[in-house]
PyMOL Python script that loads the backbone (N, CA, C, O; Angstrom):
from pymol import cmd

cmd.read_pdbstr("""\
ATOM      1  N   MET A   1     -47.612 -53.676 -17.582  1.00  0.00           N
ATOM      2  CA  MET A   1     -47.829 -52.830 -16.445  1.00  0.00           C
ATOM      3  C   MET A   1     -49.004 -52.842 -15.676  1.00  0.00           C
ATOM      4  O   MET A   1     -50.100 -52.780 -16.233  1.00  0.00           O
ATOM      5  N   SER A   2     -48.880 -52.923 -14.330  1.00  0.00           N
ATOM      6  CA  SER A   2     -50.023 -52.923 -13.727  1.00  0.00           C
ATOM      7  C   SER A   2     -50.809 -51.498 -13.280  1.00  0.00           C
ATOM      8  O   SER A   2     -50.089 -50.590 -12.864  1.00  0.00           O
ATOM      9  N   SER A   3     -52.165 -51.292 -13.347  1.00  0.00           N
ATOM     10  CA  SER A   3     -52.693 -49.914 -12.924  1.00  0.00           C
ATOM     11  C   SER A   3     -53.199 -49.872 -11.378  1.00  0.00           C
ATOM     12  O   SER A   3     -53.802 -48.905 -10.911  1.00  0.00           O
ATOM     13  N   ASP A   4     -52.892 -50.991 -10.679  1.00  0.00           N
ATOM     14  CA  ASP A   4     -52.971 -51.313  -9.385  1.00  0.00           C
ATOM     15  C   ASP A   4     -52.281 -49.856  -8.542  1.00  0.00           C
ATOM     16  O   ASP A   4     -51.138 -49.966  -8.097  1.00  0.00           O
ATOM     17  N   LEU A   5     -52.844 -48.865  -8.408  1.00  0.00           N
ATOM     18  CA  LEU A   5     -51.785 -47.887  -7.563  1.00  0.00           C
ATOM     19  C   LEU A   5     -52.089 -47.988  -5.825  1.00  0.00           C
ATOM     20  O   LEU A   5     -51.601 -47.155  -5.062  1.00  0.00           O
ATOM     21  N   SER A   6     -52.788 -48.902  -5.435  1.00  0.00           N
ATOM     22  CA  SER A   6     -53.201 -49.034  -3.950  1.00  0.00           C
ATOM     23  C   SER A   6     -51.772 -49.196  -3.070  1.00  0.00           C
ATOM     24  O   SER A   6     -51.851 -48.761  -1.921  1.00  0.00           O
ATOM     25  N   SER A   7     -50.648 -49.692  -3.417  1.00  0.00           N
ATOM     26  CA  SER A   7     -49.555 -49.677  -2.588  1.00  0.00           C
ATOM     27  C   SER A   7     -48.683 -48.714  -2.823  1.00  0.00           C
ATOM     28  O   SER A   7     -47.624 -48.760  -2.197  1.00  0.00           O
ATOM     29  N   LEU A   8     -48.917 -47.606  -3.786  1.00  0.00           N
ATOM     30  CA  LEU A   8     -47.965 -46.383  -3.992  1.00  0.00           C
ATOM     31  C   LEU A   8     -47.966 -45.608  -3.203  1.00  0.00           C
ATOM     32  O   LEU A   8     -48.962 -44.885  -3.176  1.00  0.00           O
ATOM     33  N   LYS A   9     -46.954 -45.382  -2.253  1.00  0.00           N
ATOM     34  CA  LYS A   9     -46.618 -44.456  -1.171  1.00  0.00           C
ATOM     35  C   LYS A   9     -46.033 -42.868  -1.854  1.00  0.00           C
ATOM     36  O   LYS A   9     -45.083 -42.653  -2.606  1.00  0.00           O
ATOM     37  N   VAL A  10     -46.930 -42.021  -1.303  1.00  0.00           N
ATOM     38  CA  VAL A  10     -46.701 -40.616  -1.690  1.00  0.00           C
ATOM     39  C   VAL A  10     -46.443 -39.852  -0.679  1.00  0.00           C
ATOM     40  O   VAL A  10     -47.242 -39.774   0.253  1.00  0.00           O
ATOM     41  N   GLY A  11     -45.131 -39.070  -0.700  1.00  0.00           N
ATOM     42  CA  GLY A  11     -44.462 -38.288   0.488  1.00  0.00           C
ATOM     43  C   GLY A  11     -45.422 -36.906   0.557  1.00  0.00           C
ATOM     44  O   GLY A  11     -46.170 -36.480  -0.323  1.00  0.00           O
ATOM     45  N   VAL A  12     -45.193 -36.424   1.701  1.00  0.00           N
ATOM     46  CA  VAL A  12     -46.003 -35.230   1.976  1.00  0.00           C
ATOM     47  C   VAL A  12     -45.634 -34.137   0.659  1.00  0.00           C
ATOM     48  O   VAL A  12     -46.200 -33.067   0.437  1.00  0.00           O
ATOM     49  N   CYS A  13     -44.906 -34.542   0.149  1.00  0.00           N
ATOM     50  CA  CYS A  13     -44.392 -33.313  -0.860  1.00  0.00           C
ATOM     51  C   CYS A  13     -44.883 -33.578  -2.213  1.00  0.00           C
ATOM     52  O   CYS A  13     -44.760 -32.758  -3.123  1.00  0.00           O
ATOM     53  N   GLY A  14     -45.496 -34.841  -2.361  1.00  0.00           N
ATOM     54  CA  GLY A  14     -46.175 -34.950  -3.524  1.00  0.00           C
ATOM     55  C   GLY A  14     -45.347 -35.857  -4.734  1.00  0.00           C
ATOM     56  O   GLY A  14     -45.778 -35.876  -5.887  1.00  0.00           O
ATOM     57  N   ILE A  15     -44.215 -36.541  -4.364  1.00  0.00           N
ATOM     58  CA  ILE A  15     -43.480 -36.958  -5.135  1.00  0.00           C
ATOM     59  C   ILE A  15     -44.028 -38.657  -4.631  1.00  0.00           C
ATOM     60  O   ILE A  15     -44.662 -38.762  -3.581  1.00  0.00           O
ATOM     61  N   ALA A  16     -43.757 -39.742  -5.363  1.00  0.00           N
ATOM     62  CA  ALA A  16     -43.914 -41.157  -5.067  1.00  0.00           C
ATOM     63  C   ALA A  16     -42.717 -41.484  -4.344  1.00  0.00           C
ATOM     64  O   ALA A  16     -41.635 -41.415  -4.926  1.00  0.00           O
ATOM     65  N   CYS A  17     -42.800 -41.877  -2.993  1.00  0.00           N
ATOM     66  CA  CYS A  17     -41.613 -42.318  -2.143  1.00  0.00           C
ATOM     67  C   CYS A  17     -40.567 -43.387  -3.215  1.00  0.00           C
ATOM     68  O   CYS A  17     -39.352 -43.232  -3.090  1.00  0.00           O
ATOM     69  N   GLU A  18     -40.951 -44.192  -3.996  1.00  0.00           N
ATOM     70  CA  GLU A  18     -40.251 -45.216  -4.904  1.00  0.00           C
ATOM     71  C   GLU A  18     -39.380 -44.122  -5.501  1.00  0.00           C
ATOM     72  O   GLU A  18     -38.196 -44.347  -5.250  1.00  0.00           O
ATOM     73  N   ALA A  19     -39.549 -43.135  -6.130  1.00  0.00           N
ATOM     74  CA  ALA A  19     -38.906 -42.139  -6.873  1.00  0.00           C
ATOM     75  C   ALA A  19     -37.990 -41.295  -6.242  1.00  0.00           C
ATOM     76  O   ALA A  19     -37.143 -40.690  -6.899  1.00  0.00           O
ATOM     77  N   CYS A  20     -38.101 -41.174  -4.752  1.00  0.00           N
ATOM     78  CA  CYS A  20     -37.132 -40.509  -4.091  1.00  0.00           C
ATOM     79  C   CYS A  20     -35.772 -41.161  -4.151  1.00  0.00           C
ATOM     80  O   CYS A  20     -35.534 -42.365  -4.062  1.00  0.00           O
ATOM     81  N   PRO A  21     -34.981 -40.238  -4.305  1.00  0.00           N
ATOM     82  CA  PRO A  21     -33.351 -40.647  -4.225  1.00  0.00           C
ATOM     83  C   PRO A  21     -33.393 -41.074  -3.148  1.00  0.00           C
ATOM     84  O   PRO A  21     -33.258 -42.298  -3.144  1.00  0.00           O
ATOM     85  N   ARG A  22     -33.556 -40.518  -1.929  1.00  0.00           N
ATOM     86  CA  ARG A  22     -33.039 -40.915  -0.610  1.00  0.00           C
ATOM     87  C   ARG A  22     -33.710 -42.400  -0.536  1.00  0.00           C
ATOM     88  O   ARG A  22     -32.976 -43.386  -0.474  1.00  0.00           O
ATOM     89  N   MET A  23     -35.128 -42.524  -0.546  1.00  0.00           N
ATOM     90  CA  MET A  23     -35.544 -43.691  -0.571  1.00  0.00           C
ATOM     91  C   MET A  23     -34.799 -45.033  -1.288  1.00  0.00           C
ATOM     92  O   MET A  23     -34.697 -46.161  -0.805  1.00  0.00           O
ATOM     93  N   ALA A  24     -34.340 -44.573  -2.524  1.00  0.00           N
ATOM     94  CA  ALA A  24     -34.034 -45.938  -3.477  1.00  0.00           C
ATOM     95  C   ALA A  24     -32.516 -45.958  -3.066  1.00  0.00           C
ATOM     96  O   ALA A  24     -31.810 -46.659  -3.791  1.00  0.00           O
ATOM     97  N   LEU A  25     -31.783 -45.192  -1.839  1.00  0.00           N
ATOM     98  CA  LEU A  25     -30.557 -45.332  -1.217  1.00  0.00           C
ATOM     99  C   LEU A  25     -30.946 -45.922   0.048  1.00  0.00           C
ATOM    100  O   LEU A  25     -30.009 -46.212   0.792  1.00  0.00           O
ATOM    101  N   GLY A  26     -31.829 -46.104   0.357  1.00  0.00           N
ATOM    102  CA  GLY A  26     -32.115 -46.669   1.977  1.00  0.00           C
ATOM    103  C   GLY A  26     -31.740 -45.902   2.987  1.00  0.00           C
ATOM    104  O   GLY A  26     -31.357 -46.285   4.093  1.00  0.00           O
ATOM    105  N   LYS A  27     -31.863 -44.707   2.566  1.00  0.00           N
ATOM    106  CA  LYS A  27     -31.538 -43.258   3.570  1.00  0.00           C
ATOM    107  C   LYS A  27     -32.520 -42.674   4.044  1.00  0.00           C
ATOM    108  O   LYS A  27     -32.343 -41.815   4.908  1.00  0.00           O
ATOM    109  N   CYS A  28     -33.821 -43.006   3.585  1.00  0.00           N
ATOM    110  CA  CYS A  28     -34.978 -42.206   4.199  1.00  0.00           C
ATOM    111  C   CYS A  28     -35.141 -42.334   5.563  1.00  0.00           C
ATOM    112  O   CYS A  28     -35.321 -43.457   6.034  1.00  0.00           O
ATOM    113  N   PRO A  29     -35.090 -40.934   6.578  1.00  0.00           N
ATOM    114  CA  PRO A  29     -35.329 -40.997   7.893  1.00  0.00           C
ATOM    115  C   PRO A  29     -36.337 -41.649   8.508  1.00  0.00           C
ATOM    116  O   PRO A  29     -36.363 -42.047   9.673  1.00  0.00           O
ATOM    117  N   ASN A  30     -37.219 -41.747   7.619  1.00  0.00           N
ATOM    118  CA  ASN A  30     -38.489 -42.632   7.969  1.00  0.00           C
ATOM    119  C   ASN A  30     -38.592 -43.800   7.963  1.00  0.00           C
ATOM    120  O   ASN A  30     -39.412 -44.447   8.613  1.00  0.00           O
ATOM    121  N   GLY A  31     -37.554 -44.329   7.030  1.00  0.00           N
ATOM    122  CA  GLY A  31     -37.529 -45.848   6.883  1.00  0.00           C
ATOM    123  C   GLY A  31     -38.453 -46.030   5.480  1.00  0.00           C
ATOM    124  O   GLY A  31     -38.565 -45.281   4.510  1.00  0.00           O
ATOM    125  N   GLU A  32     -39.062 -47.333   5.777  1.00  0.00           N
ATOM    126  CA  GLU A  32     -40.197 -47.773   4.717  1.00  0.00           C
ATOM    127  C   GLU A  32     -41.238 -47.075   4.567  1.00  0.00           C
ATOM    128  O   GLU A  32     -41.708 -46.926   3.439  1.00  0.00           O
ATOM    129  N   ALA A  33     -41.898 -46.419   5.835  1.00  0.00           N
ATOM    130  CA  ALA A  33     -42.902 -45.402   5.772  1.00  0.00           C
ATOM    131  C   ALA A  33     -42.982 -44.264   4.722  1.00  0.00           C
ATOM    132  O   ALA A  33     -43.992 -43.664   4.355  1.00  0.00           O
ATOM    133  N   GLY A  34     -41.702 -44.099   4.320  1.00  0.00           N
ATOM    134  CA  GLY A  34     -41.567 -42.829   3.837  1.00  0.00           C
ATOM    135  C   GLY A  34     -41.852 -41.398   4.365  1.00  0.00           C
ATOM    136  O   GLY A  34     -42.188 -41.331   5.548  1.00  0.00           O
ATOM    137  N   CYS A  35     -41.774 -40.325   3.707  1.00  0.00           N
ATOM    138  CA  CYS A  35     -42.327 -38.804   4.307  1.00  0.00           C
ATOM    139  C   CYS A  35     -43.927 -39.098   4.902  1.00  0.00           C
ATOM    140  O   CYS A  35     -44.770 -39.732   4.267  1.00  0.00           O
ATOM    141  N   ARG A  36     -44.105 -38.609   5.999  1.00  0.00           N
ATOM    142  CA  ARG A  36     -45.144 -38.334   6.674  1.00  0.00           C
ATOM    143  C   ARG A  36     -45.487 -37.020   7.333  1.00  0.00           C
ATOM    144  O   ARG A  36     -44.473 -36.597   7.889  1.00  0.00           O
ATOM    145  N   PRO A  37     -46.556 -36.173   7.498  1.00  0.00           N
ATOM    146  CA  PRO A  37     -46.450 -34.607   7.791  1.00  0.00           C
ATOM    147  C   PRO A  37     -46.154 -35.104   9.527  1.00  0.00           C
ATOM    148  O   PRO A  37     -46.728 -36.026  10.107  1.00  0.00           O
ATOM    149  N   GLN A  38     -45.302 -34.364   9.986  1.00  0.00           N
ATOM    150  CA  GLN A  38     -44.615 -34.573  11.237  1.00  0.00           C
ATOM    151  C   GLN A  38     -43.334 -33.316  11.303  1.00  0.00           C
ATOM    152  O   GLN A  38     -42.726 -32.788  10.372  1.00  0.00           O
ATOM    153  N   GLU A  39     -43.234 -33.122  12.640  1.00  0.00           N
ATOM    154  CA  GLU A  39     -42.329 -32.148  12.830  1.00  0.00           C
ATOM    155  C   GLU A  39     -40.861 -32.888  12.158  1.00  0.00           C
ATOM    156  O   GLU A  39     -40.612 -34.067  12.409  1.00  0.00           O
ATOM    157  N   ASN A  40     -40.120 -32.207  11.453  1.00  0.00           N
ATOM    158  CA  ASN A  40     -38.860 -32.317  10.753  1.00  0.00           C
ATOM    159  C   ASN A  40     -37.821 -31.786  10.367  1.00  0.00           C
ATOM    160  O   ASN A  40     -37.732 -31.267   9.254  1.00  0.00           O
ATOM    161  N   ARG A  41     -36.794 -31.830  11.283  1.00  0.00           N
ATOM    162  CA  ARG A  41     -35.530 -30.753  10.875  1.00  0.00           C
ATOM    163  C   ARG A  41     -35.126 -30.834   9.602  1.00  0.00           C
ATOM    164  O   ARG A  41     -34.402 -29.979   9.091  1.00  0.00           O
ATOM    165  N   MET A  42     -35.578 -31.908   8.965  1.00  0.00           N
ATOM    166  CA  MET A  42     -34.797 -32.147   7.447  1.00  0.00           C
ATOM    167  C   MET A  42     -35.526 -31.531   6.524  1.00  0.00           C
ATOM    168  O   MET A  42     -35.054 -30.931   5.559  1.00  0.00           O
ATOM    169  N   CYS A  43     -36.972 -31.683   6.844  1.00  0.00           N
ATOM    170  CA  CYS A  43     -38.041 -31.410   5.803  1.00  0.00           C
ATOM    171  C   CYS A  43     -38.927 -30.322   6.016  1.00  0.00           C
ATOM    172  O   CYS A  43     -39.954 -30.655   6.608  1.00  0.00           O
ATOM    173  N   GLN A  44     -38.826 -28.913   5.661  1.00  0.00           N
ATOM    174  CA  GLN A  44     -39.655 -28.042   5.962  1.00  0.00           C
ATOM    175  C   GLN A  44     -40.970 -28.171   5.308  1.00  0.00           C
ATOM    176  O   GLN A  44     -41.777 -27.350   5.743  1.00  0.00           O
ATOM    177  N   ILE A  45     -41.340 -28.801   4.572  1.00  0.00           N
ATOM    178  CA  ILE A  45     -42.606 -29.323   3.889  1.00  0.00           C
ATOM    179  C   ILE A  45     -43.381 -30.429   4.977  1.00  0.00           C
ATOM    180  O   ILE A  45     -44.468 -30.242   5.522  1.00  0.00           O
ATOM    181  N   ALA A  46     -42.715 -31.326   5.085  1.00  0.00           N
ATOM    182  CA  ALA A  46     -43.345 -32.460   6.139  1.00  0.00           C
ATOM    183  C   ALA A  46     -43.802 -31.533   7.564  1.00  0.00           C
ATOM    184  O   ALA A  46     -44.832 -31.741   8.206  1.00  0.00           O
ATOM    185  N   THR A  47     -42.717 -30.414   7.893  1.00  0.00           N
ATOM    186  CA  THR A  47     -43.368 -29.941   9.138  1.00  0.00           C
ATOM    187  C   THR A  47     -44.464 -29.085   8.953  1.00  0.00           C
ATOM    188  O   THR A  47     -45.430 -29.276   9.691  1.00  0.00           O
ATOM    189  N   CYS A  48     -44.531 -28.007   7.967  1.00  0.00           N
ATOM    190  CA  CYS A  48     -45.429 -27.235   7.530  1.00  0.00           C
ATOM    191  C   CYS A  48     -46.914 -27.757   7.336  1.00  0.00           C
ATOM    192  O   CYS A  48     -47.960 -27.202   7.673  1.00  0.00           O
ATOM    193  N   ALA A  49     -46.712 -29.047   6.666  1.00  0.00           N
ATOM    194  CA  ALA A  49     -47.958 -30.048   6.667  1.00  0.00           C
ATOM    195  C   ALA A  49     -48.623 -30.389   7.733  1.00  0.00           C
ATOM    196  O   ALA A  49     -49.848 -30.318   7.832  1.00  0.00           O
ATOM    197  N   PHE A  50     -47.649 -30.883   8.825  1.00  0.00           N
ATOM    198  CA  PHE A  50     -48.249 -30.846  10.481  1.00  0.00           C
ATOM    199  C   PHE A  50     -48.713 -29.969  11.011  1.00  0.00           C
ATOM    200  O   PHE A  50     -49.827 -30.008  11.533  1.00  0.00           O
ATOM    201  N   ARG A  51     -47.883 -28.879  10.993  1.00  0.00           N
ATOM    202  CA  ARG A  51     -48.196 -27.746  11.637  1.00  0.00           C
ATOM    203  C   ARG A  51     -49.901 -27.220  10.946  1.00  0.00           C
ATOM    204  O   ARG A  51     -50.734 -26.610  11.616  1.00  0.00           O
ATOM    205  N   LYS A  52     -50.075 -27.617   9.593  1.00  0.00           N
ATOM    206  CA  LYS A  52     -51.422 -27.164   9.206  1.00  0.00           C
ATOM    207  C   LYS A  52     -52.359 -28.144   8.974  1.00  0.00           C
ATOM    208  O   LYS A  52     -53.441 -27.874   8.454  1.00  0.00           O
ATOM    209  N   GLY A  53     -52.073 -29.166   9.283  1.00  0.00           N
ATOM    210  CA  GLY A  53     -53.074 -30.257   9.562  1.00  0.00           C
ATOM    211  C   GLY A  53     -53.424 -31.209   8.145  1.00  0.00           C
ATOM    212  O   GLY A  53     -54.517 -31.772   8.086  1.00  0.00           O
ATOM    213  N   VAL A  54     -52.531 -31.334   7.131  1.00  0.00           N
ATOM    214  CA  VAL A  54     -52.972 -31.632   5.947  1.00  0.00           C
ATOM    215  C   VAL A  54     -51.872 -33.062   5.743  1.00  0.00           C
ATOM    216  O   VAL A  54     -50.764 -33.182   6.266  1.00  0.00           O
ATOM    217  N   ALA A  55     -52.368 -33.776   5.084  1.00  0.00           N
ATOM    218  CA  ALA A  55     -51.313 -35.379   4.754  1.00  0.00           C
ATOM    219  C   ALA A  55     -50.715 -34.822   3.380  1.00  0.00           C
ATOM    220  O   ALA A  55     -49.537 -35.155   3.253  1.00  0.00           O
ATOM    221  N   LEU A  56     -51.158 -34.146   2.436  1.00  0.00           N
ATOM    222  CA  LEU A  56     -50.135 -33.686   1.412  1.00  0.00           C
ATOM    223  C   LEU A  56     -49.970 -32.337   1.378  1.00  0.00           C
ATOM    224  O   LEU A  56     -50.883 -31.675   1.872  1.00  0.00           O
ATOM    225  N   CYS A  57     -49.211 -31.870   1.006  1.00  0.00           N
ATOM    226  CA  CYS A  57     -48.900 -30.268   0.585  1.00  0.00           C
ATOM    227  C   CYS A  57     -49.782 -29.751  -0.225  1.00  0.00           C
ATOM    228  O   CYS A  57     -50.020 -28.548  -0.114  1.00  0.00           O
ATOM    229  N   PHE A  58     -50.297 -30.343  -0.973  1.00  0.00           N
ATOM    230  CA  PHE A  58     -51.227 -29.616  -2.003  1.00  0.00           C
ATOM    231  C   PHE A  58     -52.753 -29.861  -1.817  1.00  0.00           C
ATOM    232  O   PHE A  58     -53.628 -29.713  -2.671  1.00  0.00           O
ATOM    233  N   GLN A  59     -52.925 -30.357  -0.236  1.00  0.00           N
ATOM    234  CA  GLN A  59     -54.047 -30.391   0.258  1.00  0.00           C
ATOM    235  C   GLN A  59     -54.464 -28.679   1.083  1.00  0.00           C
ATOM    236  O   GLN A  59     -55.550 -28.227   1.446  1.00  0.00           O
ATOM    237  N   CYS A  60     -53.485 -28.267   1.120  1.00  0.00           N
ATOM    238  CA  CYS A  60     -53.502 -27.045   2.079  1.00  0.00           C
ATOM    239  C   CYS A  60     -54.100 -25.772   1.277  1.00  0.00           C
ATOM    240  O   CYS A  60     -53.644 -25.453   0.179  1.00  0.00           O
ATOM    241  N   PRO A  61     -55.173 -25.057   1.916  1.00  0.00           N
ATOM    242  CA  PRO A  61     -55.707 -23.894   0.930  1.00  0.00           C
ATOM    243  C   PRO A  61     -54.638 -23.008   0.410  1.00  0.00           C
ATOM    244  O   PRO A  61     -54.855 -22.448  -0.665  1.00  0.00           O
ATOM    245  N   GLU A  62     -53.518 -22.803   1.020  1.00  0.00           N
ATOM    246  CA  GLU A  62     -52.443 -21.889   0.836  1.00  0.00           C
ATOM    247  C   GLU A  62     -51.538 -22.433  -0.318  1.00  0.00           C
ATOM    248  O   GLU A  62     -50.602 -21.735  -0.710  1.00  0.00           O
ATOM    249  N   PHE A  63     -51.787 -23.666  -0.878  1.00  0.00           N
ATOM    250  CA  PHE A  63     -50.500 -24.273  -2.001  1.00  0.00           C
ATOM    251  C   PHE A  63     -51.236 -23.510  -3.164  1.00  0.00           C
ATOM    252  O   PHE A  63     -52.395 -23.175  -3.407  1.00  0.00           O
ATOM    253  N   PRO A  64     -50.234 -23.419  -3.654  1.00  0.00           N
ATOM    254  CA  PRO A  64     -48.666 -23.280  -3.516  1.00  0.00           C
ATOM    255  C   PRO A  64     -48.071 -21.965  -2.653  1.00  0.00           C
ATOM    256  O   PRO A  64     -48.555 -20.833  -2.660  1.00  0.00           O
ATOM    257  N   CYS A  65     -47.242 -22.287  -2.128  1.00  0.00           N
ATOM    258  CA  CYS A  65     -46.913 -21.142  -0.886  1.00  0.00           C
ATOM    259  C   CYS A  65     -44.798 -21.065  -1.149  1.00  0.00           C
ATOM    260  O   CYS A  65     -44.080 -21.717  -1.908  1.00  0.00           O
ATOM    261  N   GLU A  66     -44.515 -20.161  -0.301  1.00  0.00           N
ATOM    262  CA  GLU A  66     -43.105 -19.994  -0.139  1.00  0.00           C
ATOM    263  C   GLU A  66     -42.456 -21.286   0.175  1.00  0.00           C
ATOM    264  O   GLU A  66     -41.430 -21.530  -0.460  1.00  0.00           O
ATOM    265  N   THR A  67     -42.887 -22.207   1.085  1.00  0.00           N
ATOM    266  CA  THR A  67     -42.335 -23.348   1.571  1.00  0.00           C
ATOM    267  C   THR A  67     -42.535 -24.432   0.451  1.00  0.00           C
ATOM    268  O   THR A  67     -41.901 -25.479   0.579  1.00  0.00           O
ATOM    269  N   THR A  68     -43.445 -24.257  -0.746  1.00  0.00           N
ATOM    270  CA  THR A  68     -43.461 -25.129  -1.691  1.00  0.00           C
ATOM    271  C   THR A  68     -42.430 -24.742  -2.505  1.00  0.00           C
ATOM    272  O   THR A  68     -42.011 -25.608  -3.273  1.00  0.00           O
ATOM    273  N   LYS A  69     -41.937 -23.712  -2.533  1.00  0.00           N
ATOM    274  CA  LYS A  69     -40.679 -23.432  -3.257  1.00  0.00           C
ATOM    275  C   LYS A  69     -39.515 -24.834  -3.030  1.00  0.00           C
ATOM    276  O   LYS A  69     -38.965 -25.497  -3.908  1.00  0.00           O
ATOM    277  N   LEU A  70     -39.417 -24.953  -1.646  1.00  0.00           N
ATOM    278  CA  LEU A  70     -38.204 -25.673  -1.408  1.00  0.00           C
ATOM    279  C   LEU A  70     -38.483 -27.449  -1.498  1.00  0.00           C
ATOM    280  O   LEU A  70     -37.835 -28.324  -0.926  1.00  0.00           O
ATOM    281  N   GLY A  71     -39.440 -27.576  -2.241  1.00  0.00           N
ATOM    282  CA  GLY A  71     -39.672 -29.023  -2.595  1.00  0.00           C
ATOM    283  C   GLY A  71     -38.977 -29.541  -3.587  1.00  0.00           C
ATOM    284  O   GLY A  71     -38.211 -28.850  -4.258  1.00  0.00           O
ATOM    285  N   PRO A  72     -39.167 -30.839  -3.799  1.00  0.00           N
ATOM    286  CA  PRO A  72     -38.905 -31.176  -5.276  1.00  0.00           C
ATOM    287  C   PRO A  72     -39.509 -31.188  -6.414  1.00  0.00           C
ATOM    288  O   PRO A  72     -39.002 -31.779  -7.367  1.00  0.00           O
ATOM    289  N   ILE A  73     -40.742 -30.515  -6.518  1.00  0.00           N
ATOM    290  CA  ILE A  73     -41.364 -30.295  -7.524  1.00  0.00           C
ATOM    291  C   ILE A  73     -41.358 -28.757  -7.785  1.00  0.00           C
ATOM    292  O   ILE A  73     -41.366 -27.911  -6.890  1.00  0.00           O
ATOM    293  N   SER A  74     -41.345 -28.539  -8.936  1.00  0.00           N
ATOM    294  CA  SER A  74     -41.122 -26.928  -9.593  1.00  0.00           C
ATOM    295  C   SER A  74     -42.324 -26.157  -9.062  1.00  0.00           C
ATOM    296  O   SER A  74     -43.464 -26.614  -8.979  1.00  0.00           O
ATOM    297  N   TYR A  75     -41.838 -24.638  -8.628  1.00  0.00           N
ATOM    298  CA  TYR A  75     -43.045 -24.004  -8.418  1.00  0.00           C
ATOM    299  C   TYR A  75     -43.880 -23.788  -9.374  1.00  0.00           C
ATOM    300  O   TYR A  75     -45.052 -23.529  -9.101  1.00  0.00           O
ATOM    301  N   GLY A  76     -43.462 -23.850 -10.601  1.00  0.00           N
ATOM    302  CA  GLY A  76     -44.341 -23.424 -11.862  1.00  0.00           C
ATOM    303  C   GLY A  76     -45.415 -24.432 -12.062  1.00  0.00           C
ATOM    304  O   GLY A  76     -46.614 -24.239 -12.263  1.00  0.00           O
ATOM    305  N   TYR A  77     -44.487 -25.989 -11.931  1.00  0.00           N
ATOM    306  CA  TYR A  77     -46.061 -26.783 -12.027  1.00  0.00           C
ATOM    307  C   TYR A  77     -46.753 -26.557 -10.976  1.00  0.00           C
ATOM    308  O   TYR A  77     -47.939 -26.398 -11.267  1.00  0.00           O
ATOM    309  N   CYS A  78     -46.456 -26.438  -9.454  1.00  0.00           N
ATOM    310  CA  CYS A  78     -47.693 -26.604  -8.288  1.00  0.00           C
ATOM    311  C   CYS A  78     -48.091 -25.208  -8.726  1.00  0.00           C
ATOM    312  O   CYS A  78     -48.773 -24.802  -7.785  1.00  0.00           O
ATOM    313  N   CYS A  79     -48.055 -24.589  -9.321  1.00  0.00           N
ATOM    314  CA  CYS A  79     -48.747 -23.226  -9.470  1.00  0.00           C
ATOM    315  C   CYS A  79     -50.055 -23.570 -10.828  1.00  0.00           C
ATOM    316  O   CYS A  79     -51.234 -23.213 -10.824  1.00  0.00           O
ATOM    317  N   PHE A  80     -49.400 -24.271 -11.755  1.00  0.00           N
ATOM    318  CA  PHE A  80     -50.430 -25.092 -12.791  1.00  0.00           C
ATOM    319  C   PHE A  80     -51.317 -25.975 -12.133  1.00  0.00           C
ATOM    320  O   PHE A  80     -52.532 -25.894 -12.313  1.00  0.00           O
ATOM    321  N   ILE A  81     -50.701 -26.978 -11.234  1.00  0.00           N
ATOM    322  CA  ILE A  81     -51.694 -27.680 -10.888  1.00  0.00           C
ATOM    323  C   ILE A  81     -52.904 -27.210  -9.748  1.00  0.00           C
ATOM    324  O   ILE A  81     -53.900 -27.825  -9.365  1.00  0.00           O
ATOM    325  N   SER A  82     -52.471 -26.099  -9.447  1.00  0.00           N
ATOM    326  CA  SER A  82     -53.149 -25.735  -8.560  1.00  0.00           C
ATOM    327  C   SER A  82     -54.465 -24.564  -9.145  1.00  0.00           C
ATOM    328  O   SER A  82     -55.487 -24.256  -8.531  1.00  0.00           O
ATOM    329  N   GLY A  83     -54.099 -24.171 -10.259  1.00  0.00           N
ATOM    330  CA  GLY A  83     -54.779 -23.490 -11.203  1.00  0.00           C
ATOM    331  C   GLY A  83     -54.724 -22.151 -10.780  1.00  0.00           C
ATOM    332  O   GLY A  83     -55.611 -21.318 -10.961  1.00  0.00           O
ATOM    333  N   LYS A  84     -53.592 -21.964 -10.180  1.00  0.00           N
ATOM    334  CA  LYS A  84     -53.256 -20.274  -9.584  1.00  0.00           C
ATOM    335  C   LYS A  84     -52.168 -19.787 -10.596  1.00  0.00           C
ATOM    336  O   LYS A  84     -51.337 -20.572 -11.053  1.00  0.00           O
ATOM    337  N   GLU A  85     -52.200 -18.620 -10.890  1.00  0.00           N
ATOM    338  CA  GLU A  85     -51.075 -17.862 -11.634  1.00  0.00           C
ATOM    339  C   GLU A  85     -49.881 -17.777 -10.968  1.00  0.00           C
ATOM    340  O   GLU A  85     -49.874 -17.409  -9.793  1.00  0.00           O
ATOM    341  N   MET A  86     -48.625 -18.130 -11.683  1.00  0.00           N
ATOM    342  CA  MET A  86     -47.411 -17.933 -10.920  1.00  0.00           C
ATOM    343  C   MET A  86     -47.209 -16.275 -10.866  1.00  0.00           C
ATOM    344  O   MET A  86     -47.267 -15.509 -11.829  1.00  0.00           O
ATOM    345  N   PRO A  87     -46.967 -15.955  -9.537  1.00  0.00           N
ATOM    346  CA  PRO A  87     -46.450 -14.491  -9.112  1.00  0.00           C
ATOM    347  C   PRO A  87     -45.713 -13.869 -10.240  1.00  0.00           C
ATOM    348  O   PRO A  87     -44.896 -14.612 -10.783  1.00  0.00           O
ATOM    349  N   SER A  88     -45.827 -12.646 -10.715  1.00  0.00           N
ATOM    350  CA  SER A  88     -45.051 -12.121 -11.891  1.00  0.00           C
ATOM    351  C   SER A  88     -43.727 -11.421 -10.994  1.00  0.00           C
ATOM    352  O   SER A  88     -43.957 -10.843  -9.931  1.00  0.00           O
ATOM    353  N   GLY A  89     -42.432 -11.532 -11.504  1.00  0.00           N
ATOM    354  CA  GLY A  89     -41.667 -10.617 -10.689  1.00  0.00           C
ATOM    355  C   GLY A  89     -40.347 -11.239 -11.001  1.00  0.00           C
ATOM    356  O   GLY A  89     -39.317 -10.780 -10.508  1.00  0.00           O
TER     357      GLY A  89
END
""", "prot")
cmd.dss("prot")
cmd.show_as("cartoon", "prot")
cmd.util.cbc("prot")
cmd.orient("prot")
């Protein structure tokens, strides 16, 4: 297995494009480019990142947030990797 990750595409939500079911089925709305921060009626995460001026959701100082909960990565894991506690309740 190669350790060269230079060609790995990561979507704005944080998952590898190659692991995305839509990409695997050839149904990504952005084609081979994958998900990027832009106004996107089908992805609130991409729209939010675009509006906040970040390339990846977890580059945002507000990460994780309510919009994060809409993505493919569990909110609990997002809290863990950010070093922030999950809100109780």
